[in-house]
C-alpha positions as semicolon CSV with decimal commas, in nm:
position;residue;x (nm);y (nm);z (nm)
1;M;-0,085;-1,485;3,558
2;K;0,237;-1,307;3,661
3;K;0,399;-1,385;3,326
4;S;0,093;-1,253;3,141
5;L;0,094;-0,932;3,345
6;L;0,467;-0,884;3,290
7;A;0,427;-0,932;2,915
8;A;0,149;-0,673;2,907
9;L;0,358;-0,423;3,105
10;L;0,660;-0,473;2,880
11;F;0,444;-0,427;2,570
12;L;0,298;-0,105;2,709
13;L;0,645;0,016;2,801
14;S;0,773;-0,044;2,448
15;F;0,489;0,163;2,301
16;T;0,532;0,440;2,560
17;T;0,902;0,458;2,479
18;A;0,829;0,466;2,106
19;L;0,579;0,747;2,152
20;A;0,824;0,951;2,358
21;A;1,151;0,911;2,172
22;P;1,179;0,659;1,888
23;T;1,542;0,575;1,807
24;P;1,791;0,548;1,645
25;D;1,651;0,747;1,351
26;S;1,325;0,880;1,483
27;L;1,219;1,047;1,159
28;S;1,260;0,726;0,958
29;I;1,060;0,529;1,212
30;K;0,780;0,784;1,213
31;I;0,765;0,804;0,833
32;G;0,757;0,426;0,801
33;Q;0,453;0,406;1,027
34;M;0,270;0,638;0,788
35;L;0,290;0,396;0,496
36;M;0,061;0,103;0,417
37;V;0,188;-0,094;0,119
38;G;0,076;-0,382;-0,100
39;F;0,315;-0,642;-0,242
40;R;0,324;-0,947;-0,467
41;G;0,368;-1,289;-0,317
42;L;0,222;-1,561;-0,101
43;D;0,512;-1,498;0,138
44;A;0,726;-1,192;0,209
45;S;1,041;-1,337;0,051
46;S;0,867;-1,339;-0,289
47;D;0,933;-0,964;-0,306
48;P;1,289;-0,888;-0,182
49;A;1,243;-0,509;-0,199
50;F;0,927;-0,531;0,009
51;E;1,090;-0,763;0,262
52;K;1,388;-0,529;0,292
53;A;1,163;-0,227;0,350
54;L;0,962;-0,421;0,607
55;R;1,272;-0,519;0,805
56;A;1,402;-0,161;0,785
57;S;1,089;-0,010;0,949
58;Q;0,988;0,159;0,624
59;I;0,638;0,010;0,635
60;G;0,378;0,039;0,911
61;G;0,093;-0,146;0,744
62;V;0,030;-0,404;0,471
63;A;-0,271;-0,438;0,241
64;L;-0,353;-0,787;0,115
65;F;-0,521;-0,867;-0,218
66;D;-0,644;-1,185;-0,385
67;Y;-0,593;-1,069;-0,745
68;D;-0,301;-0,890;-0,911
69;V;-0,453;-0,624;-1,135
70;P;-0,138;-0,508;-1,325
71;S;-0,051;-0,861;-1,439
72;K;-0,413;-0,983;-1,451
73;S;-0,307;-1,278;-1,239
74;P;-0,524;-1,458;-0,980
75;V;-0,210;-1,509;-0,771
76;R;-0,132;-1,226;-0,532
77;N;-0,134;-1,272;-0,150
78;I;-0,426;-1,502;-0,081
79;E;-0,435;-1,872;-0,169
80;S;-0,598;-2,047;0,127
81;P;-0,677;-1,991;0,497
82;E;-0,365;-2,182;0,604
83;Q;-0,140;-1,984;0,370
84;V;-0,281;-1,649;0,489
85;R;-0,218;-1,746;0,852
86;R;0,144;-1,828;0,769
87;L;0,180;-1,502;0,577
88;T;0,046;-1,276;0,850
89;K;0,265;-1,444;1,112
90;E;0,567;-1,398;0,887
91;L;0,488;-1,032;0,825
92;Q;0,451;-0,956;1,194
93;H;0,771;-1,147;1,271
94;L;0,972;-0,946;1,016
95;A;0,842;-0,604;1,120
96;P;1,019;-0,430;1,412
97;T;0,686;-0,268;1,513
98;P;0,349;-0,452;1,500
99;L;0,180;-0,402;1,164
100;F;-0,164;-0,305;1,057
101;I;-0,256;-0,592;0,824
102;A;-0,556;-0,480;0,623
103;V;-0,796;-0,624;0,370
104;D;-1,111;-0,513;0,185
105;Q;-1,356;-0,770;0,316
106;E;-1,680;-0,578;0,267
107;G;-1,887;-0,878;0,161
108;G;-2,056;-0,960;-0,166
109;R;-1,859;-0,852;-0,474
110;V;-1,585;-0,670;-0,283
111;C;-1,446;-0,968;-0,101
112;R;-1,077;-1,062;-0,096
113;L;-1,137;-1,386;0,095
114;K;-1,346;-1,577;-0,155
115;P;-1,521;-1,916;-0,127
116;S;-1,317;-2,037;-0,425
117;R;-1,008;-2,012;-0,200
118;G;-1,166;-2,198;0,090
119;F;-1,324;-1,906;0,276
120;P;-1,691;-1,885;0,380
121;P;-1,942;-1,705;0,155
122;T;-2,050;-1,349;0,234
123;V;-2,341;-1,118;0,157
124;S;-2,327;-0,762;0,030
125;A;-2,395;-0,442;0,220
126;A;-2,690;-0,378;-0,014
127;H;-2,845;-0,712;0,085
128;L;-2,808;-0,640;0,456
129;G;-2,935;-0,285;0,419
130;A;-3,245;-0,405;0,236
131;L;-3,318;-0,648;0,520
132;D;-3,223;-0,389;0,784
133;N;-3,238;-0,664;1,043
134;A;-2,999;-0,627;1,336
135;D;-2,962;-1,001;1,392
136;S;-2,878;-1,073;1,028
137;S;-2,625;-0,792;1,016
138;R;-2,468;-0,890;1,346
139;Q;-2,433;-1,249;1,229
140;A;-2,264;-1,139;0,904
141;A;-2,032;-0,899;1,087
142;E;-1,945;-1,161;1,348
143;A;-1,856;-1,417;1,082
144;T;-1,629;-1,169;0,905
145;A;-1,461;-1,051;1,225
146;K;-1,394;-1,401;1,355
147;L;-1,254;-1,505;1,018
148;L;-1,016;-1,208;1,005
149;E;-0,906;-1,261;1,364
150;S;-0,832;-1,628;1,294
151;L;-0,618;-1,530;0,994
152;G;-0,411;-1,266;1,174
153;I;-0,569;-0,978;0,981
154;N;-0,635;-0,693;1,223
155;M;-0,793;-0,423;1,002
156;N;-1,091;-0,443;0,770
157;L;-1,120;-0,151;0,528
158;A;-1,494;-0,144;0,592
159;P;-1,776;-0,065;0,646
160;V;-1,869;0,150;0,348
161;V;-2,087;0,435;0,473
162;D;-2,142;0,596;0,133
163;L;-2,509;0,660;0,069
164;N;-2,650;0,493;-0,241
165;V;-2,745;0,827;-0,395
166;N;-2,673;0,706;-0,749
167;P;-2,765;0,337;-0,796
168;N;-2,577;0,344;-1,128
169;N;-2,255;0,456;-0,962
170;P;-1,996;0,221;-1,122
171;V;-1,786;0,180;-0,809
172;I;-2,046;0,192;-0,527
173;G;-2,410;0,141;-0,624
174;K;-2,357;-0,105;-0,909
175;L;-2,132;-0,317;-0,689
176;D;-2,385;-0,330;-0,403
177;R;-2,132;-0,175;-0,165
178;S;-2,372;0,072;-0,001
179;F;-2,617;-0,032;0,269
180;S;-2,882;0,215;0,155
181;S;-2,967;0,559;0,022
182;D;-3,117;0,628;0,365
183;S;-2,857;0,767;0,606
184;A;-3,042;0,621;0,907
185;V;-3,017;0,268;0,762
186;V;-2,649;0,319;0,679
187;L;-2,585;0,441;1,033
188;R;-2,763;0,144;1,194
189;Q;-2,577;-0,107;0,980
190;A;-2,236;0,057;1,018
191;T;-2,278;0,076;1,395
192;I;-2,343;-0,297;1,413
193;F;-2,035;-0,373;1,203
194;V;-1,804;-0,140;1,395
195;D;-1,920;-0,270;1,734
196;T;-1,891;-0,632;1,623
197;F;-1,543;-0,577;1,480
198;H;-1,432;-0,421;1,809
199;R;-1,559;-0,712;2,017
200;N;-1,340;-0,938;1,806
201;G;-1,028;-0,720;1,802
202;I;-1,067;-0,597;1,445
203;I;-1,009;-0,234;1,345
204;A;-1,278;-0,082;1,125
205;A;-1,234;0,192;0,864
206;L;-1,528;0,406;0,755
207;K;-1,514;0,495;0,386
208;H;-1,512;0,695;0,162
209;F;-1,506;1,041;0,321
210;P;-1,676;1,282;0,253
211;G;-1,901;1,061;0,037
212;H;-1,860;0,866;-0,287
213;G;-2,214;0,741;-0,332
214;S;-2,331;1,014;-0,570
215;S;-2,043;0,985;-0,816
216;T;-2,091;0,890;-1,180
217;T;-1,732;0,780;-1,247
218;D;-1,471;0,559;-1,080
219;T;-1,170;0,717;-0,905
220;H;-0,967;0,404;-0,987
221;K;-0,988;0,506;-1,352
222;D;-1,040;0,880;-1,380
223;F;-1,102;1,221;-1,226
224;T;-1,432;1,209;-1,035
225;D;-1,632;1,527;-0,970
226;V;-1,927;1,515;-0,727
227;T;-1,975;1,891;-0,695
228;T;-2,328;1,890;-0,835
229;T;-2,441;1,553;-0,698
230;W;-2,306;1,547;-0,340
231;S;-2,513;1,664;-0,043
232;K;-2,440;1,724;0,326
233;T;-2,665;1,429;0,409
234;E;-2,374;1,206;0,305
235;L;-2,187;1,326;0,614
236;E;-2,451;1,205;0,860
237;P;-2,309;0,855;0,928
238;Y;-1,969;1,012;1,003
239;R;-2,116;1,292;1,214
240;T;-2,318;1,058;1,433
241;L;-2,056;0,784;1,474
242;I;-1,781;1,034;1,555
243;G;-2,014;1,212;1,796
244;E;-2,070;0,878;1,971
245;G;-1,696;0,822;2,013
246;Y;-1,587;0,642;1,696
247;A;-1,205;0,636;1,706
248;D;-1,106;0,385;1,438
249;P;-0,974;0,512;1,102
250;V;-1,162;0,704;0,837
251;M;-1,060;0,649;0,473
252;T;-1,070;0,942;0,233
253;A;-1,215;0,944;-0,117
254;H;-1,035;1,086;-0,419
255;V;-1,352;1,265;-0,527
256;F;-1,339;1,634;-0,623
257;N;-1,604;1,855;-0,467
258;A;-1,572;2,225;-0,545
259;R;-1,824;2,302;-0,272
260;L;-1,566;2,183;-0,020
261;D;-1,240;2,268;-0,200
262;S;-1,216;2,442;-0,536
263;L;-0,865;2,309;-0,603
264;Y;-0,808;1,958;-0,473
265;P;-0,987;1,622;-0,435
266;A;-1,068;1,516;-0,080
267;T;-0,753;1,311;-0,016
268;L;-0,537;1,615;-0,094
269;S;-0,767;1,876;0,058
270;K;-0,682;2,049;0,386
271;E;-1,029;2,206;0,387
272;T;-1,192;1,864;0,365
273;I;-0,975;1,665;0,605
274;N;-0,838;1,912;0,858
275;G;-1,128;2,154;0,826
276;L;-1,441;1,942;0,779
277;L;-1,346;1,603;0,925
278;R;-1,127;1,712;1,214
279;K;-1,247;2,059;1,313
280;Q;-1,615;2,048;1,223
281;L;-1,692;1,683;1,291
282;G;-1,438;1,650;1,572
283;F;-1,256;1,340;1,448
284;R;-0,934;1,268;1,640
285;G;-0,837;0,930;1,498
286;V;-0,626;0,802;1,209
287;V;-0,705;0,917;0,856
288;I;-0,612;0,669;0,582
289;S;-0,599;0,767;0,217
290;D;-0,764;0,563;-0,051
291;D;-0,501;0,411;-0,280
292;M;-0,260;0,688;-0,380
293;Q;-0,188;0,507;-0,707
294;M;-0,547;0,531;-0,832
295;R;-0,570;0,733;-1,151
296;A;-0,781;1,014;-1,003
297;I;-0,462;1,107;-0,815
298;A;-0,176;0,949;-1,012
299;D;-0,280;1,091;-1,351
300;R;-0,298;1,449;-1,225
301;Y;-0,031;1,479;-0,960
302;G;0,329;1,367;-0,939
303;L;0,416;1,130;-0,657
304;Q;0,600;1,395;-0,457
305;Q;0,325;1,654;-0,498
306;A;0,052;1,406;-0,405
307;I;0,237;1,293;-0,093
308;R;0,305;1,653;0,016
309;L;-0,055;1,762;-0,035
310;A;-0,203;1,454;0,135
311;I;0,012;1,480;0,447
312;N;-0,039;1,855;0,481
313;A;-0,412;1,801;0,430
314;G;-0,419;1,572;0,733
315;V;-0,375;1,217;0,602
316;D;-0,193;0,998;0,856
317;V;-0,151;0,674;0,661
318;L;-0,077;0,680;0,289
319;L;-0,202;0,366;0,117
320;F;-0,002;0,239;-0,180
321;G;-0,184;-0,079;-0,273
322;N;0,052;-0,140;-0,565
323;N;-0,239;-0,300;-0,745
324;V;-0,388;-0,050;-0,990
325;G;-0,197;0,032;-1,310
326;T;0,162;-0,077;-1,262
327;Y;0,352;-0,256;-0,989
328;D;0,638;-0,067;-0,825
329;P;0,853;-0,289;-0,601
330;E;1,040;0,019;-0,474
331;I;0,733;0,218;-0,372
332;A;0,799;0,196;0,004
333;E;1,159;0,312;-0,033
334;K;1,056;0,589;-0,273
335;A;0,778;0,719;-0,049
336;N;1,005;0,715;0,257
337;A;1,272;0,912;0,071
338;I;1,020;1,164;-0,061
339;I;0,868;1,232;0,281
340;R;1,211;1,271;0,441
341;S;1,315;1,513;0,168
342;L;0,995;1,715;0,211
343;V;1,059;1,741;0,585
344;E;1,422;1,840;0,535
345;K;1,320;2,111;0,285
346;G;1,052;2,245;0,520
347;D;0,759;2,153;0,292
348;I;0,624;1,930;0,570
349;T;0,694;2,019;0,932
350;P;0,829;1,771;1,189
351;K;0,528;1,863;1,403
352;R;0,295;1,739;1,129
353;I;0,479;1,404;1,113
354;D;0,469;1,377;1,493
355;A;0,093;1,428;1,497
356;S;0,034;1,139;1,256
357;Y;0,283;0,916;1,433
358;R;0,113;0,964;1,769
359;R;-0,231;0,892;1,629
360;I;-0,103;0,577;1,458
361;M;0,083;0,449;1,763
362;T;-0,212;0,522;1,991
363;L;-0,429;0,302;1,768
364;K;-0,164;0,032;1,756
365;Q;-0,122;0,038;2,133
366;R;-0,498;-0,006;2,174
367;T;-0,501;-0,289;1,919
368;F;-0,194;-0,486;2,018
369;T;-0,186;-0,448;2,398
370;P;-0,258;-0,794;2,547
371;A;-0,585;-0,827;2,733
372;P;-0,547;-0,849;3,115
């Protein structure tokens, strides 16, 4: 008991010290925590540049995938339950600060942990929303949460709270990723998933803010404009959950909505993130971008411009999944260097970096502090 209490106190002390005055290079440490990166390999040593960045505190989170899109290879990070457990332990061992280790385990077609690799089968959000049965949803959420916890994965980039406004939506409706077109059903289902994840030590992430369900195109592939199809009803799951104290991350969408911002898509929009999400809805937690390498962003903005706009808009964690068009083994080092340069030039203020760092570390402290 005494040893357990001492370990908890030491862990809390380390986080308190980090929050107060990270050293030796505080800016580098803070920037590193703002990056979530994907890599190739069933172990960290498969990608030397990634491993180097991880050891150097240039990465605060890792996103795992089962399929490598650029090479069209079924070999990426996930081979079997035993291999994933080894991988997550290795990643946490290499990182100076505990990592967010994230996966898209929504269920149904968006499922990184597939039965073909030895993982249990799942059902889609659309299936659960159609049933709208609390017991069925709780059972599905519990199975997912316990699986992730057993694998050392601490963040699920789910649940999707997009309303199924357009059933023919190529990236939401057609993939059965939405619980329902009814905001009340979406809210009920998302609440069950978030609560169940928390009971099992898993961080949730609501997505895709401010709503992707009405889109007609896919932000992975192209510019996506929802100006004429989006409605304020799509905000209701966020409004209610945040009002009830939701403090896990919210993931942004790359959708363009001129009714919210006439210049930039949501991920790059200060009006959408800082204005709507933080000021109007009162969200105080971590904001994670959707993949910054998706073509809705990458085809229209240079890397430096996209990073500058996203951070100044209010994004705390920039996700570079490294799994869309091309694979860039140096992406962590590049992003770190760009953010540092932007701070040194005054394009991003140190205060803005500090705000993200504190939100991230507060979430990590809550997640990684040992239970009494």
